[in-house]
C-alpha angles and dihedrals in degrees: 000000000000094000090050089052093050091046090052091049091048090050090047092051090048091050091051092049091052094042093067095061095030089052090054090053095045094047096050105084090197090063099045097113095057090043091057090052091048092051092052094051115082094195093051090048091050092049090051091048102045113018146058109253150157118229124196107205122196117212123242089253088057090055091051088058094044110108101190120092095228131053114197107219096189089057086066094055131077122186093225124073117237129174116212092261093049098047110126126217088275140359130205114248124222093238118116109286089020096250110198129253114218121221118206141162130220126216090273092059092250112151120229134193104205103313096336123097118224109232097229101211098049105062116121129200127196130182118192125160091351095302112124113209122182128188122200118190113221134193098224136044110250112241120202127200107260137186124246115249113274096035100089090146090069120091121245087214107051127162119238092269094052089048092051091048094048103027093132091060093059131080097256101132093273092286112159126220098175095124096052090043091055090051092050089053092046091048091047090232099138090115090066091060097043096045111128118242135058116305142155117238123195111199122188115222124230090256088069093063099063090119100083096221096046099087091055090061091061101099131160093279092051090051090052090050088062094061128077103198125217095002128094113207122188116187098241090054097040116120111233113254095348106149116227124195112253124210085258093076117118139119099289098030127038121179127173128189128206140172129229136175128217119221089252087064098254116142124219136182125204136193120214115200099204096173115026137181136205092292101036116051121209118254145075128295121194127210130180116228105236098178117018139192103020103169118217133176093265101036140302133314125211118192112219132197097236139008119274125232094028113115105188106130132082122235088259093053091048092054090047090052087056093051099100109040109334137126093274099036094128094046090055092044090053091050093050093044087054089061099271094261090121090058089052089052091052092049092053094056114096090204123025145160123200128201098206120193114225120245090258090054092070095060097091122114089221089063093047089060092054101043090081092058102079096186094053091043091053090055090048094050090048088054089067095056126086125187095225142069099256120176127170094267090055090048089051093053092046088048093058094166089315137081108279111227120199130182120239128207088255103097114265092350120130134192118218118212130198127187119199122184132003137273118343089352094060116122115202120198128184128198124203132160091351097309124118112207132180121223104237095178120022137190100019093174127221131174091259105032144316141292121214115192113219134192100230139041109250119232095026105099117219101169139062126245089267093051091050094050090048095053103035114092091203092062102043096115093053089046093051092046090051093049098055091042093046089233090126093064093089096048094084092058107118093184090070131062118221138191107201123191098203117192109221118234091260088057092058090046089059091056088059088064095042100040109013097172094046092047093054093053095048090068096044120100091226090063096049090121093059092042089054092047091053093047089050087060089060096051121079116192118202144133092273131018122244127239120208089254089055092051092045090052093048091047092052092049100041104022093242141019123243111200124191113240132181097273106012135342138286117233114199143145121222123202138180112233117200114217090018109158107234093216136354088244096046128096098201122092121206142153103280138181129251127193118212114206128162089348091306125122112217120184120227104231098186118012127199104012098176125216133176092260103031149323133291123208111195109215132194096233137023123251089250141138128186092244088065090081103017129066131191110291095021146312129333113268114256116249091248092055091049088051092053091047092049091048092052090049091052091050091050091048092048090049093051092050092050090052 
């Protein structure tokens, strides 16, 4: 009788301990779906009644996004209690076989369990009868690796090697990995996949080996390049474009791996062979993740659509591979909608570099208006093609503290590259046809060249003159001068059309040698009036902007061009000069433009930079003479000095009046 009473009291106490956390679950309407699963699972109920535990509870919204038919409640429970701060790198779940749950952090400090983020402010801790129980609310349902029906002999908690050997027996969307598995066996690299610890494994699927010779290129070093040792990376917690050292990182071969996400939500992984050898060429290889976040006993597996490190396709083949649903699908579509001749041209080049706009870059209304004009579109597409193998290192060498200029296949059209920063922090921008684009993925290597993915379509302007001046590193001095003199205020006006002859920074630097006193004053606040007057001379205001060809034609017909400016007019002559060297540092000769003004010849460095409200022509030297800032007997008085003198005169006049 006494024993029965004690047992009843113990059960009542256990029920009371469980009730606290269970009640919180039951009473929260946002967690009702997980609570119903918990109620129907005897083992989960027992754990909640009798043991310390940590429960990771997905929200109802997370369940709505969950695509699988079955949610495994025990995979969300660990029989040890951990607060957010005390969570170790992994905890064992209560599911059969105790598969681990991996705890990681992203760059913002958010904590993740596998691919689910813990919502920091919603964790709950209870402590009844010495049993600590902690609930963390998460934004995604945890999905374990499970075995297909009829394969009960296969473990629910395999390591990466056992997964690779028996992939067809697991629920991974019937994606095959037989080819890669064979190469791992041939290369005797099984030990890499059964190594204890916490690693990230990137496994190419059979679909990625359609090219018959590709599988033979998967050697031991390539297999190492698909493993990130001692680091578990789930996609939700992955830091964008953060290179991680792969297992193929030694003196003679250095390969990094990083993740990145497109705006449409697709996840990609890329290898970057920084130091290559005879068998493994330098460059970037992209692969889409087709099945992400497969947890295994020693880390996580991501299935990818093609092998990394292997460079075995031409630029044309790479674009064709992206035709259906790849990172450059829209670029390929535009090429084919234009008749496909551009693709033939690319294919005929023995060495080529493509500046390929991302899928998102084509979503501008300005571009939609041009797509119907096939001739214009052909010119724009050609602006993205360079007859050279041009990787970032070569761009950097060309840059050499200047703006690197590179000819495109579009006649007499150049691209202008600028590299800021070093290593992984480097930002590469390219300007073409008035558009500044940032390289968001560089050095995608092919057998005959490189592809750089950019964030804007070149040649389709999307900014005003002011926006262009503000963002272009070659025009920063002109922008600064216009800011403090308030000259720039008008350049955002889209009701007017401007033709602006903008001296590049190097041109202003030349004036420091020619007119040191005048140059110094131009960049002083006290001489803002004079700076503004000089800039006004460079800006023509008319109903339509003038291209260089327009100006040449008028010069030939009339002997000179008279352009209306804010205060007066600008009288120039523009000529084409065959054999003109585009820049003293360039190696490419072309037919360039020269402006003749006041008996001076001024080279046009970048003609026809289109903006939404006009055209900029970047020139090598300003339309400047020393007398613009100097008068007989000395310099103009600064405004501050004039104010002091005027103040003194007023005081003297007042004093005389009072007397």
